[in-house]
N, C-alpha and C positions, 0 to 999 in steps of 0.2 A: 655465603654461609658454607663452611666446610665441615662442621661437626654434624653428628646425626642424632645425638641424644635429645629427647624431647625438651629437657630443661635448657640445653644450650641453644637449640633451634629457636625456642621462644624468646630467650634472652637476646639473641642476635637480632631477631626481628624487632623487638621493642627498642633496642639501641638504634636501629635504623630509623624508626619512626619518631623517637623522642625529640631529636634536634629541631624538627619542623613542627611538631605538635607537643610542646612541653606540658600541656595540661591534659594529655591523653589519659584514658582509663586503661591502665596496664592490665587490670583484671579482665577486661572485655576481650583483649587480644589473647591473653593466656587461656581464657575459657574457650575461644574458638579453636586454638591449636589442640587443646585437650579433647574437644568434641570431635574434631576431624580425625584424630588418632584413634579414638574409640570406635567411630563409625567405620573407618577404613581398616580396622583390625583384621589381620589375616591376608590382606591384599599386599602383594609384593611387586615392585617394579622390576624391569629387566635387569637393572643394575644390581639387584639383590637388596636394595633399601626398602624399608617400609613405605607403602604408597603415600602416606600422609606427608612425607617429606617433600613430595612434588608440589602440592598446593602451597605449602609454607614457603618454598623457594619462589614460587610465582608471586606470593605476597611480598617477598623481599624485593623483587624487581620493581613492583609498584611503590614500595616504600622508598626505594632509591629515586623514584620519580617525584617524591614528596606528595604522594596522593593522600587523600583524607583517610581516617581510620576506618570508616564504614566500607570503603572500597577495598582496603587491605584485608579486613575481616571477611569480606565477600570472596576474595581470592583464596583465603585459607579454606573456606567452605564450598568452593565452586563445584566440586565433584560429588558432594554428599547426596544431593537429590538424585543424580543420575546413577551413581554406583553403589549407594548404600540404602539402608532402610529409613533414612531420615525423611521427614515430610515437611511440607510448607508450614503446617501448623506448628510443628516442633521448632523449626528455625525461627518462626515469628515469636514464639513464646520464650525461647532461650536467648534470643539476641534482639531482633526487632523486626517489625513488618517490612521495613525498608530493606534490611539485609535479605530477608526471605524473597522479596520480589527481585532483587538483583541476582541472587543465586539462581532463581527460576529462569531469569532471562538468559544467563550463561548456559543453563541446561538446555534451553530451547535451541540455542545455536549449536550445541554439541550433538543434538539428535539429528540434525540435518547434515552434519559434517561428513557422514559416511557416504554421501551421494557421490556420483562420478561426474566430473565436469570437464569439458573441453571447449576451447575457443570462446564463442559467445556465451556459453554456459557459465564460464568463470566470471565474466562481467556481471551477468545476471545474479550470480551468487553473491558477489560483493554488494550489489544493490539490495539483495535479500537481507544480508547481515545488517546493513544500515537501516533498512525498513523495520526489521524486527527488534532493533536495539533502540527502543524509545529513550532510554536513559543511556547516555554515551559511556557511562562507567562500565556497562556490560561489555562494550567493545574493547575497552582498555584491558579488562581482565582477560578477555579472550585472546587478545594479542600477546599479553604477557605469558599466558598459558602456552601459546604456540612457540614463543621465543624460548621458553625453558625446555620444551619438548625438542626443539631443534638443537639446543645446546647439549642435550643428552642423547641425541639420535645415534651417536657412535656405538652405543650399547647394542644396536641392531645391525652391526656390520656383517653379521652372518646372514642377514636377510636383505640383500641388495634390492630386491623387488620392492620391499616395504620402504626402505630409505629413499628410493627413487620416487615412489608414489607420493610420499609425504613431502619430499623436497619440491616436487613439481607443483603440488597443491599450494605450498607455501610461496613459491615464486610467482605463481599465476594469480593467487587470491590474496594471501595475507600481507605480502610485502607491498603490493599496490594499494591495498586497503589502508595500511599504515601511512603510506605517502598521501593518500586521499585526505586523511584527517591531520596531515602536517607533521607526523611523527617520523622525521628523517632518520633519527638514530636507530629506531626499531627497523625501519625499512632497509637500511644499509646492512645491519647485522643479519636480518632474516634472509636477504638476498645472497650475502656472502656465504652463509652456512649452507643454503640450498645449492649454490654453485659448486661447493666442495664435494657434494654427493652426486650431482648430475653430470659434472664434467671434471672429474678429479685430475685428469691429465693436464687440461688447460690451466686448472687452478694451481697445480704444482709447478708448471712451467713459469707462470707469472710470478709465483712466490720466489722461485729461484732467481729470476731476473731482477726482482726487487732487492733481494739479498745482495746480489752482485753490485747493483748500483750503490747500495748503502756502504759496502766495503770500499768501493772506488771513491765515493764522495766523502767518506769519513764524516767530518763535521760541517759539510756543506749547508745542511739545513740550519744549523746554529749560526753559521756565518751570515746567511741571508736574513734570518730573523734579527740579528744584531744590527746589520746595516739598515734594514727597513725601520727599525725602532729609532735608530739615531737620526735618520732623515726626518721622521715625524716629530721627534722630540725637539729637533732644531727649530721647528715651526710652532713650538709650544702646544703640541698635541699629545695629551696623555693617552696611552693605549696599552693594550695587552695583545701580543702577537703569538699565534701558534702555527706550527707547520706540521703537515701530516701527508702520508702517502694516500692516494685514492684507493678505494677498496679494490680487491682483485676482480670482483664481478663488474664494477663500473669500468675498470680498465678493459676487461674483455668485451663489454658492450661497445665501448668506443672503437676498439679494434675491428669489431664486426661491422659497426655502422659506417665507419670511414674506409673500411677495407684496407687497413694498413697493418704493418707489423709492429711489434712492441717497440722496436728501436726507432720507428718513425714517429712515435708519440712524443710530444715535447712538453706536455703538461701533466706529468705523473704526480707532481707535487702540488698541493694546494695550501695556501697560507690564509689565515684569518686575521684581520685587523679588527680588534674590538675596542670601541670608543664609548664615550659617555652619552652622546645624544645624536639626533639625526643631523644637525648642523655640522657636527664634527665628522660625520661620515663623508659628507661632500667636501669638507675641508681636506681630509686625509686623501681623498681621491684626487683632488687638485694638486696636492703636493707630489704624489707619486707620478702622476701624468706629466708634471713639469720636469721631473728629474730623470725619468726613464722612458725609452721609446715604447709606444703603445702598439700592440698587435691589432691591426684594423679588423673591425667586425666582431670583436670579442667583448664589447662593453654592453652590460645589461643593467638596467635600473629597475630592480624589483622593490624599491622603497616607494617610489611614486606610483608604480603599477605593480602591486603584489601579485604573486601567482594565485591561481584559483583556490589553493589550499591554505592561503594566508602567509606564505613564505615571503620574508622581506630581507633584502640584502643588495649591496652593489657588487657586481662582478666585473672584473677587468683582467686582461692578460698583458703582461709587460715583459720586455727584455731586461730583467732585473740585475741585481748584484751578481758578480761572477759570470755575467753575460748569459745567464740562464733564463729560458722562457718559462715564466711562472704565472700561475693563476692566483689571483688575490680576491678574497671576499671581504668586504668592509661592512660591518654592521654594529649595532649596539649590543650590550650584554643581554638586554631583554629580547632582542631579535634572535640572538644566538640560542637562548633557552627555548624560544618558541620554535625555532628551526629544528631543534633536536627532539622536543617533546610534543610539539603541535598543540592539540586541544588540552592535553594534560598540563601544559605550561600555565594555563590561566588560573590555576589554583596552587601552583607550586611556587610559593614566594619565599624569599630569603628568611630563614629561621622562623617562619610563621609570624614575623613582626610587621612586615610591610602589608598594608591593606591592599586588597584587590582593586586595581585601577581599571574599571570596566570601560573607560574611555579608550584604553589601548585596544581592548577586544573589539571595539566597534570598527577598528581599521580592517578587520578581517571581513572582506566582502562575502566570502563563502559562508562565514559564520552567521552573518546577518540573515542569510537565506536558509541555513540548516538548523540554527538553534533559536529557540524562542526564549529570550531573556525576559522573564516575567517581571522582575524588579531589579533595580540596581542596588545590590546588597553590599554591605560593608565588609563582610567576612568571606573568604574564599569558599568556605563550606556552604554558606547561604547561596552564593552564586551557583555552585555546583548542584545544589539541591533543586534549584529552580531552572536548571538547564535541561532541555529535552531535545533530542535529535529528531528532526521532522523531515529529513531527506526522503523523497519518494513517498510522502504521506498519501499522495493520490494514486499510488500503485499498490498492487497486490501480486506477490510471487508465489505460485503454487506448483507442485510437482505432479507429473504424470506417474503412473505405476512403474514406468521404466526409469524414472529419475530425471526426465527432461524437465527443465524449468520454464514455465510459461508466465509471461508478464501480462497482467490484466488491469483494468481500471478498478479503483476502489468501488465496492458494492457489487462486483461481478459475481455471477452465479455459476453452477455447474453447466448450464446451457451455454453461457458465454465461453467457458473453458472448452466445451465440446466443439463449438464453431472455430475457436482459436486453433485447435488441433487440426481439424479438417472439416470443411463444409458438409461432407458426407456423414461424418460422425455426428454433427449437430442435427442434421435432418432425421437421422435414424435413432436419436436419443430417446430412451424410454425411462431411464432412471440413473441414479448416481450414488456412488459411495464416496464419502468424505472421511479420510483417515480410517478406512476400513469399515465404516458404518453407513448403512443406508440413510440417505438424507433427501428431503424434498428438493425438487429441481429449482425452487426459488430461494434456496439457502444461500446466504452471502458467505463466500469463501474468505479465509484469512491467510495472512502470510505464513508460509511453511506448510499449509495443508496439502495432503496428497489426495488427488481427485481421480476417481475411476468412473468412466462413463459406460453405462449398460445400453446396448443398442439392439434393435430388432429390424429385420429387413422390411417388415410391413409397416413400420412406424413412419409418420409424416409429422412435420412441424405443427405444433398446437398454437392456435391464435392467442391462447391465454399466456403464452411465453412472452409475448410482446410487452406485457405489463411489467415484467421484472428484469428483462435483459438490459444491459447497459452498453455493450459494445456495438459499434456500427455494423460490424460484419454479421453478428447474430441478428440484429434488428432488420437489416436489409434482406437477409435470406428468409426470415419469417414473413416479412411484408410481401415479398415476391410470391411466396407460396399462398398467402392469404388472397392476394389479388387474383392469382390463377384460380384458386378454389372458388372465390366469390364470383368470378366471371362465369365459371361453369354453372354455378347455382343460378345466377341472374339469367343466363341463356335458357336454362331449363324452365325457370319460372316465367320468363317473358314469352316463351313459345307456348306454354300451357295457357297463359292468359289470352293470348291472341287466338289460339284454337277455340277457346271457350266462347270468345266474342263472335268468331266466325259461325260457330254452331248456333249461337243465340239468334244471329241475323240470318240464319238458314243459308249459309254459303259453305261450299266445300273448301277446306283449308288446303293450300298447296304451297310448297317451297318456292315454286316458280313465281307465284303472285307476290310473295314477299321480296324475292330477289329483284323483281321488276321496279321496286321503288327505292333501291339502295342509293342511287345517285340523287334522287329528289330529297332524300333525308340526309344527304351529305355524310354517309358512312362508307366503309370499305366493303363490307359483306353483310349477308343476312344475319349472321350471328351477332353483329354489332347492334342490329335493330332489336333482337331479342334481349340482349344484355341491357340496352337502354330502357326497354320496357320493364324488365325485372328490377332495375335499380331506381326506377321512377323518373328518369330523364325524359322518356316518352310515355304517353299513355297508349294503351292498346287501341282505344277508340280513334286517337289521332292517326295512328298507322293504318287502321282500317279505312278511315276516310281518305287517306292518301291513295290507297289501293283502289277504293271504289268511291271516287269523288261525287258521283251522281246519286249515291244511295242516301236516303233520308232515314235518320234514326230518331227515336223518341228522346226528348231531353231527360237528363238524369235528375230526379227529384231528391232533395235532401230530406230525410226523415225528420218529422217535427220534433222527435225526441232529442235530436242532437243539440238543441238549444234550450233545454230545460235547466232547472237549478240555477237560475241567474243570481249572481252575487253570493252564491253558496257553492262550495267545492265538494264534489262527490267522488269518492274512490270507487273503482270497479269492484263489484261484489258487495257494495254497501248501499243501503237505501236511505241512510241518514246523512244529511249534508253537514259540513263543517264550516261555520262562519269564518270569513277572512276580513280583517279590518283593513281599511284603506282603499276599498273598491267602490265603484259607483254601482248602486243597486241596478240590477238588470243585466250585469255582465256575466258571460259564461266563464266558468272557472274550472280548471282541471289541475290535477297533481301530476308533476313530471314523473315519468317512469324511470328516468335516468338516475335520480337521486333519492326518490321516495321520502319526501319531507315528512317529518313527524312533529306534533306539538312539542314545543321546547326547542326546536331548531330555529336558527335565524333564517328568515326566508325573504324572497324577492319575487315579484311578479313580472312576467315577460309577456307582452302583447303579441299574439301569434295570429296571422291572417287566417280567418275561417275557423279559429278555435277559441277566440276570446283571450283569456289570460291563463297562462300556465305558471304554476307555483313551483319554484326551485329552492333548494337550500342555498345559502349564500356561498358555500364552499364548492358547489357543483361545477365540475370541469366544463360542462356544456355552456356555461355563461360566457366563456371566452369567445364564443362565436358571435355574441351580441355586443362585444366591447365597442364596436364602431357605430352602434345605433342606440345611444343612450336614451333617445326619445321613446324607446320601447320598454324601458324599465319603469316599474311602479313600486313604490315603497309600501310594503304590506306587513301585517303581523297577524298572529293567531287571535281569533275571537274565542269566546267561551261557549262551548257546546253545553246543552242541557244535560247530556249524559254521555257516557263513553260510546264513541261512534265506531271504534275498531279501526285502527290505522295500520298500514302495512310498512314494515321495515325490512330491508333486504340485507342479508349477511353473506359474506364470502368466507367459506370454511374449508380448511384442508385437514383431513384426518387420515389415520393409518388404515390401510385396507386389510382389516382383520375381521374374522367372524363376529358379528354383533356390533361393528363399528358404527354403521349408520343408525342402528337401533339406539346406541348410546347417545348419539347426537339428538335424536328426536325425543328421547326420554328426558334429557336435561332441559330441553326447551319446554316440554309439557309441564315438568315439575315447577318451572319458574313462571307459569301462567301464560306462556306464549302458545299461539295456535298456528300451525303451519298451513299456509294457504297455497303455496307453490314451491316446487323443488326442481332444480335443474342441475344435472351433472355437467360441468364444463370441461373437465379433464380427468381422465382416469389412467392410472398406471398400475404396474404390478404391486407397488408399495403404498401409493397414496391416491386419494380421491380429492378432487377440487369441485365444490358445488356451490350454487346459489340457493339460499332458502329465504323465501318471503314469509314473514311472521306477522300475524296480527297482534298488535300491542296497544297499550293505552297511550304511551308517549315516548319521547326519546329516553327518559330515565328508565322506563320499564325495559326498553331494548338494551340499554347499557348494563342493567342487572343480568339479563340473559347472556350477554357477551362475557361478563365476568365469570359467570357460572361455567360457560363453555371453556374458557381459557384455563380454568382450574381442573379440567378433565384430562387425564393423562393421554388418552387415545387421540386427542385433538392437537394437531401441530400448530395451527394458527387460526384466529378468528378476527375478522375485521368487518366493519360496516362497508358494504359494497359501494364503490364509486361508479360514476357514469361510465358507460362503455360504448 
């Protein structure tokens, strides 16, 4: 497109689209150009042209690739959300929800483009682009946008710092990204344009040497093409042969990689032999190898074993006509289009008349991994519509405030991010900001989020974090702290229990007495004895008997009350039993404190030594510990009580730490007929509180109503029925 008037730009764009989409809606395209021009009014490019000409030129690049009309219109509008007053709702209403989503996807990529990337960061950024582009058309628009920007970068020749930065970013990120999705044509042009700004002296030197070779060789390329074509035609092989110089950047790369001069390179020229089918590829290869000497070690078969990006071709190097060492690529026309356009080639079919043969697409090993082809559609548009990019779907890429990119598993939280940055940051984490806003520590981060961790010297890991972290590093650090903390608590508890028993039996407690039985109890030190008593592995009385084996103690009597309410389950704090069906009359029954079963829940009974039967909900995590002892399971169900007996349900609530926040929680519960019987704060930070609340309710439906009311309260971040801990 060389003209700049709105009418001519629109006309040129439509003329590019029409041969491949004869039934296109011209008004749809014209409307997009008009919309972009109005929204970008007053914005001028460095070249002096109105800004809207840039997105129209980008759309032209995609039209040349035979892309569908929706993608082309997206290209025309791709900067409107980012740089103008246009909204998602407006785009959806004026064009379509699909166009609005695609434009939004391109805008998201643009927002993170300003970050600084070096080394490994560049590879992570490429992964981020892929991960954020659920619809691959977003990437194609972004690559076309970068290509047009590189083509017009010469307007910034007075800003060498800017041209160098953009060129380096293009060479490190966008050219490899184009190669990653098989778009060789884009990759070559992006690389060559970047090279001209990053190393102009080398680029000019190679250009001059290529010009000299052309003047010396005159019609050498034509002679080689004519001779090769004659050789193949003699064997009844119909073909099309093209010859071209390799790009200046690829020549430079080879000079650097092999550490040779330009004159020492023997394969500056590359020839392509294009035939009708795969069988003809191998036939042509046989003919050329039988007629010309083959350079050893230079044959590659990318047809039987395609490259990871789907590239297919036969490569060989021969001493060809005129005794020139030449590189030859043999492929079908279809393979050639795929080599140039990559993913885009799957819906770029001749004149829009040939149906998409998705069986060809299946040959792409990488595509089977990255793209979810929902159905085998007959039209290219249908195939494209159902194609989603799922590379790195199990990964999330988030930024630190300094722009560093951190790779995390799907479902990761700010706590995972904190430990990924440094274990010390994780241990001292007290809060987090996600995209500049305070967020709970259990928030799941998304691709492209910027996460800032708030730390405090006095903070230690919270045991509650273990419930929501997903990285091994975070989990191991939290567990180690919990173990250390629990051991300290067990030691203190065990020592107190033993001292109490010593006093009861009228003995003076001494550390020396405890240390004296360390070997007998097969532990390393006295603290191990206390820890074992506190954790329940030893009893205080067993240790006491080991220290004083000759002392006689009174047997411990079990209170008669412990075995009342047989065949009836009674909750703590309630005098009225709840009948349970499926039990033998006379059995002791208890409700599990780990899951707090309620009438309406599916339940199961577990026989516990010394306790009778304990009732759990069928989803209770604790049941996993009884998986190997099925004989202890009893099939039970709720009986009908004569009246409401008052059942306890436990909720796990996170709410904002604001004046009146806790009051709001209790008020909502009270208004919905719940009675709080216990409350425990499990984690508190500057911004959020996490607590358990035990509520007396009628049944599981009553508890669900309270949960719904709490979730509708703005101050409350999350509400869930508490699971076993």
